[in-house]
A tleap script that builds the chain and sets N, CA, C and O, in Angstrom:
source leaprc.protein.ff14SB
mol = sequence {
  NMET ALA ASP TYR LYS LYS ALA TYR THR LEU
  ARG ILE ASP GLU THR LEU LEU ASP LYS ILE
  ARG VAL VAL ALA GLU LYS ASN LYS ARG SER
  ILE ASN ALA GLN ILE GLU TYR LEU ILE GLN
  GLN CYS VAL GLU GLU PHE GLU ALA LYS HIE
  GLY GLU ILE LYS ILE ASP GLU GLU LYS THR
  CGLU
}
set mol.1.N position { 0.846 -1.177 0.000 }
set mol.1.CA position { 0.000 0.000 0.000 }
set mol.1.C position { 0.888 1.236 0.000 }
set mol.1.O position { 1.975 1.232 0.577 }
set mol.2.N position { 0.425 2.266 -0.637 }
set mol.2.CA position { 1.206 3.500 -0.753 }
set mol.2.C position { 1.396 4.162 0.612 }
set mol.2.O position { 0.544 4.058 1.494 }
set mol.3.N position { 2.528 4.844 0.764 }
set mol.3.CA position { 2.837 5.543 2.008 }
set mol.3.C position { 2.240 6.946 2.040 }
set mol.3.O position { 2.318 7.620 3.067 }
set mol.4.N position { 1.664 7.386 0.968 }
set mol.4.CA position { 1.082 8.721 0.888 }
set mol.4.C position { -0.432 8.598 0.759 }
set mol.4.O position { -0.958 7.530 0.447 }
set mol.5.N position { -1.114 9.694 1.000 }
set mol.5.CA position { -2.571 9.697 0.847 }
set mol.5.C position { -2.930 10.551 -0.352 }
set mol.5.O position { -2.461 11.682 -0.487 }
set mol.6.N position { -3.738 10.019 -1.194 }
set mol.6.CA position { -4.153 10.694 -2.408 }
set mol.6.C position { -5.466 11.428 -2.152 }
set mol.6.O position { -6.382 10.876 -1.542 }
set mol.7.N position { -5.554 12.650 -2.610 }
set mol.7.CA position { -6.777 13.440 -2.458 }
set mol.7.C position { -7.843 12.919 -3.418 }
set mol.7.O position { -7.548 12.529 -4.548 }
set mol.8.N position { -9.089 12.923 -2.942 }
set mol.8.CA position { -10.215 12.480 -3.748 }
set mol.8.C position { -11.424 13.320 -3.371 }
set mol.8.O position { -11.773 13.407 -2.194 }
set mol.9.N position { -12.058 13.932 -4.340 }
set mol.9.CA position { -13.250 14.729 -4.079 }
set mol.9.C position { -14.448 13.794 -3.933 }
set mol.9.O position { -14.676 12.925 -4.775 }
set mol.10.N position { -15.199 13.981 -2.870 }
set mol.10.CA position { -16.356 13.135 -2.591 }
set mol.10.C position { -17.604 14.003 -2.536 }
set mol.10.O position { -17.666 14.967 -1.773 }
set mol.11.N position { -18.590 13.661 -3.345 }
set mol.11.CA position { -19.885 14.329 -3.263 }
set mol.11.C position { -20.775 13.465 -2.387 }
set mol.11.O position { -20.910 12.266 -2.629 }
set mol.12.N position { -21.383 14.066 -1.370 }
set mol.12.CA position { -22.150 13.297 -0.393 }
set mol.12.C position { -23.363 14.104 0.049 }
set mol.12.O position { -23.301 15.329 0.161 }
set mol.13.N position { -24.446 13.417 0.295 }
set mol.13.CA position { -25.667 14.040 0.775 }
set mol.13.C position { -25.381 14.817 2.067 }
set mol.13.O position { -24.692 14.317 2.955 }
set mol.14.N position { -25.904 16.019 2.164 }
set mol.14.CA position { -25.630 16.893 3.304 }
set mol.14.C position { -26.052 16.277 4.634 }
set mol.14.O position { -25.326 16.383 5.622 }
set mol.15.N position { -27.206 15.641 4.669 }
set mol.15.CA position { -27.684 15.026 5.904 }
set mol.15.C position { -26.761 13.890 6.334 }
set mol.15.O position { -26.442 13.752 7.514 }
set mol.16.N position { -26.337 13.083 5.370 }
set mol.16.CA position { -25.417 11.990 5.683 }
set mol.16.C position { -24.093 12.535 6.205 }
set mol.16.O position { -23.526 11.989 7.152 }
set mol.17.N position { -23.598 13.607 5.596 }
set mol.17.CA position { -22.357 14.218 6.066 }
set mol.17.C position { -22.508 14.740 7.491 }
set mol.17.O position { -21.598 14.590 8.306 }
set mol.18.N position { -23.653 15.352 7.796 }
set mol.18.CA position { -23.902 15.826 9.161 }
set mol.18.C position { -23.894 14.667 10.156 }
set mol.18.O position { -23.380 14.804 11.267 }
set mol.19.N position { -24.456 13.542 9.765 }
set mol.19.CA position { -24.479 12.375 10.648 }
set mol.19.C position { -23.074 11.800 10.829 }
set mol.19.O position { -22.701 11.399 11.932 }
set mol.20.N position { -22.296 11.761 9.743 }
set mol.20.CA position { -20.914 11.286 9.856 }
set mol.20.C position { -20.119 12.215 10.757 }
set mol.20.O position { -19.261 11.759 11.512 }
set mol.21.N position { -20.391 13.506 10.689 }
set mol.21.CA position { -19.711 14.479 11.552 }
set mol.21.C position { -19.962 14.143 13.030 }
set mol.21.O position { -19.038 14.194 13.842 }
set mol.22.N position { -21.197 13.802 13.375 }
set mol.22.CA position { -21.540 13.451 14.754 }
set mol.22.C position { -20.789 12.189 15.180 }
set mol.22.O position { -20.233 12.133 16.278 }
set mol.23.N position { -20.774 11.175 14.309 }
set mol.23.CA position { -20.067 9.926 14.615 }
set mol.23.C position { -18.580 10.207 14.788 }
set mol.23.O position { -17.954 9.693 15.715 }
set mol.24.N position { -18.013 11.018 13.902 }
set mol.24.CA position { -16.588 11.353 13.976 }
set mol.24.C position { -16.265 12.050 15.293 }
set mol.24.O position { -15.263 11.734 15.934 }
set mol.25.N position { -17.103 12.989 15.695 }
set mol.25.CA position { -16.876 13.699 16.956 }
set mol.25.C position { -16.914 12.735 18.142 }
set mol.25.O position { -16.086 12.827 19.047 }
set mol.26.N position { -17.873 11.816 18.134 }
set mol.26.CA position { -17.971 10.828 19.219 }
set mol.26.C position { -16.735 9.939 19.274 }
set mol.26.O position { -16.330 9.500 20.351 }
set mol.27.N position { -16.133 9.672 18.109 }
set mol.27.CA position { -14.950 8.817 18.029 }
set mol.27.C position { -13.650 9.619 18.083 }
set mol.27.O position { -12.562 9.066 17.920 }
set mol.28.N position { -13.774 10.932 18.315 }
set mol.28.CA position { -12.604 11.825 18.397 }
set mol.28.C position { -11.746 11.734 17.138 }
set mol.28.O position { -10.520 11.642 17.203 }
set mol.29.N position { -12.428 11.764 15.985 }
set mol.29.CA position { -11.758 11.732 14.684 }
set mol.29.C position { -12.230 12.932 13.860 }
set mol.29.O position { -13.287 13.508 14.119 }
set mol.30.N position { -11.427 13.288 12.873 }
set mol.30.CA position { -11.888 14.252 11.881 }
set mol.30.C position { -12.903 13.530 10.989 }
set mol.30.O position { -12.979 12.301 10.990 }
set mol.31.N position { -13.668 14.296 10.240 }
set mol.31.CA position { -14.619 13.679 9.311 }
set mol.31.C position { -13.855 12.834 8.294 }
set mol.31.O position { -14.263 11.716 7.980 }
set mol.32.N position { -12.757 13.364 7.784 }
set mol.32.CA position { -11.949 12.626 6.813 }
set mol.32.C position { -11.454 11.308 7.408 }
set mol.32.O position { -11.551 10.262 6.765 }
set mol.33.N position { -10.926 11.353 8.630 }
set mol.33.CA position { -10.428 10.132 9.271 }
set mol.33.C position { -11.560 9.131 9.492 }
set mol.33.O position { -11.351 7.926 9.352 }
set mol.34.N position { -12.757 9.615 9.835 }
set mol.34.CA position { -13.900 8.724 10.040 }
set mol.34.C position { -14.303 8.054 8.739 }
set mol.34.O position { -14.562 6.851 8.715 }
set mol.35.N position { -14.360 8.818 7.659 }
set mol.35.CA position { -14.717 8.248 6.360 }
set mol.35.C position { -13.666 7.234 5.930 }
set mol.35.O position { -14.009 6.159 5.438 }
set mol.36.N position { -12.384 7.564 6.112 }
set mol.36.CA position { -11.313 6.630 5.760 }
set mol.36.C position { -11.435 5.346 6.586 }
set mol.36.O position { -11.261 4.250 6.052 }
set mol.37.N position { -11.732 5.471 7.878 }
set mol.37.CA position { -11.917 4.318 8.749 }
set mol.37.C position { -13.080 3.441 8.252 }
set mol.37.O position { -12.951 2.218 8.198 }
set mol.38.N position { -14.187 4.048 7.898 }
set mol.38.CA position { -15.347 3.298 7.425 }
set mol.38.C position { -15.058 2.582 6.108 }
set mol.38.O position { -15.489 1.446 5.909 }
set mol.39.N position { -14.329 3.245 5.211 }
set mol.39.CA position { -13.955 2.616 3.952 }
set mol.39.C position { -13.032 1.426 4.216 }
set mol.39.O position { -13.191 0.369 3.606 }
set mol.40.N position { -12.070 1.597 5.125 }
set mol.40.CA position { -11.152 0.507 5.455 }
set mol.40.C position { -11.912 -0.688 6.027 }
set mol.40.O position { -11.618 -1.831 5.675 }
set mol.41.N position { -12.880 -0.439 6.900 }
set mol.41.CA position { -13.698 -1.532 7.448 }
set mol.41.C position { -14.443 -2.262 6.331 }
set mol.41.O position { -14.520 -3.491 6.329 }
set mol.42.N position { -14.985 -1.512 5.394 }
set mol.42.CA position { -15.725 -2.097 4.273 }
set mol.42.C position { -14.819 -2.994 3.435 }
set mol.42.O position { -15.203 -4.106 3.071 }
set mol.43.N position { -13.618 -2.510 3.132 }
set mol.43.CA position { -12.665 -3.288 2.336 }
set mol.43.C position { -12.264 -4.552 3.089 }
set mol.43.O position { -12.221 -5.632 2.500 }
set mol.44.N position { -11.972 -4.434 4.374 }
set mol.44.CA position { -11.591 -5.608 5.167 }
set mol.44.C position { -12.713 -6.639 5.206 }
set mol.44.O position { -12.455 -7.837 5.099 }
set mol.45.N position { -13.948 -6.187 5.358 }
set mol.45.CA position { -15.100 -7.103 5.363 }
set mol.45.C position { -15.234 -7.800 4.009 }
set mol.45.O position { -15.471 -9.006 3.947 }
set mol.46.N position { -15.084 -7.041 2.934 }
set mol.46.CA position { -15.168 -7.615 1.591 }
set mol.46.C position { -14.086 -8.665 1.394 }
set mol.46.O position { -14.358 -9.759 0.900 }
set mol.47.N position { -12.843 -8.330 1.785 }
set mol.47.CA position { -11.730 -9.264 1.615 }
set mol.47.C position { -11.897 -10.511 2.481 }
set mol.47.O position { -11.485 -11.598 2.075 }
set mol.48.N position { -12.485 -10.375 3.653 }
set mol.48.CA position { -12.727 -11.535 4.510 }
set mol.48.C position { -13.677 -12.520 3.827 }
set mol.48.O position { -13.543 -13.732 3.993 }
set mol.49.N position { -14.620 -12.005 3.072 }
set mol.49.CA position { -15.596 -12.861 2.383 }
set mol.49.C position { -15.087 -13.370 1.041 }
set mol.49.O position { -15.384 -14.499 0.650 }
set mol.50.N position { -14.314 -12.532 0.329 }
set mol.50.CA position { -13.977 -12.829 -1.064 }
set mol.50.C position { -12.490 -13.005 -1.343 }
set mol.50.O position { -12.105 -13.287 -2.477 }
set mol.51.N position { -11.649 -12.841 -0.326 }
set mol.51.CA position { -10.213 -12.940 -0.530 }
set mol.51.C position { -9.584 -11.576 -0.782 }
set mol.51.O position { -10.268 -10.592 -1.060 }
set mol.52.N position { -8.275 -11.552 -0.677 }
set mol.52.CA position { -7.537 -10.297 -0.813 }
set mol.52.C position { -7.719 -9.692 -2.201 }
set mol.52.O position { -7.697 -10.402 -3.206 }
set mol.53.N position { -7.896 -8.410 -2.242 }
set mol.53.CA position { -8.002 -7.679 -3.501 }
set mol.53.C position { -6.577 -7.393 -3.971 }
set mol.53.O position { -5.806 -6.740 -3.268 }
set mol.54.N position { -6.237 -7.876 -5.140 }
set mol.54.CA position { -4.909 -7.653 -5.701 }
set mol.54.C position { -4.934 -6.355 -6.515 }
set mol.54.O position { -5.820 -6.144 -7.343 }
set mol.55.N position { -3.951 -5.494 -6.265 }
set mol.55.CA position { -3.851 -4.225 -6.971 }
set mol.55.C position { -2.602 -4.234 -7.830 }
set mol.55.O position { -1.508 -4.526 -7.346 }
set mol.56.N position { -2.765 -3.914 -9.103 }
set mol.56.CA position { -1.633 -3.797 -10.023 }
set mol.56.C position { -1.002 -2.425 -9.768 }
set mol.56.O position { -1.569 -1.398 -10.143 }
set mol.57.N position { 0.171 -2.411 -9.129 }
set mol.57.CA position { 0.838 -1.168 -8.740 }
set mol.57.C position { 1.105 -0.253 -9.921 }
set mol.57.O position { 1.076 0.968 -9.764 }
set mol.58.N position { 1.363 -0.806 -11.101 }
set mol.58.CA position { 1.634 0.015 -12.285 }
set mol.58.C position { 0.416 0.832 -12.687 }
set mol.58.O position { 0.563 1.946 -13.189 }
set mol.59.N position { -0.775 0.304 -12.479 }
set mol.59.CA position { -2.002 0.998 -12.883 }
set mol.59.C position { -2.426 2.043 -11.874 }
set mol.59.O position { -3.260 2.888 -12.200 }
set mol.60.N position { -1.885 2.028 -10.647 }
set mol.60.CA position { -2.306 2.976 -9.623 }
set mol.60.C position { -1.455 4.241 -9.612 }
set mol.60.O position { -1.759 5.171 -8.866 }
set mol.61.N position { -0.421 4.299 -10.402 }
set mol.61.CA position { 0.458 5.471 -10.417 }
set mol.61.C position { -0.044 6.531 -11.355 }
set mol.61.O position { 0.580 7.584 -11.487 }
savepdb mol mol.pdb
quit
């Protein structure tokens, strides 16, 4: 996995963002860190069911 974080613009429903903000505050995280955490959980759950996702490093650059 890359050692850097790549910026990505996310369009999200305002109400959902407000709810994520509340969850992030309860978990003492920034909204960005909370979203990243949730995405990581989703990927881990997917990989647990379907196996590791292989990424072609040449295509991600």
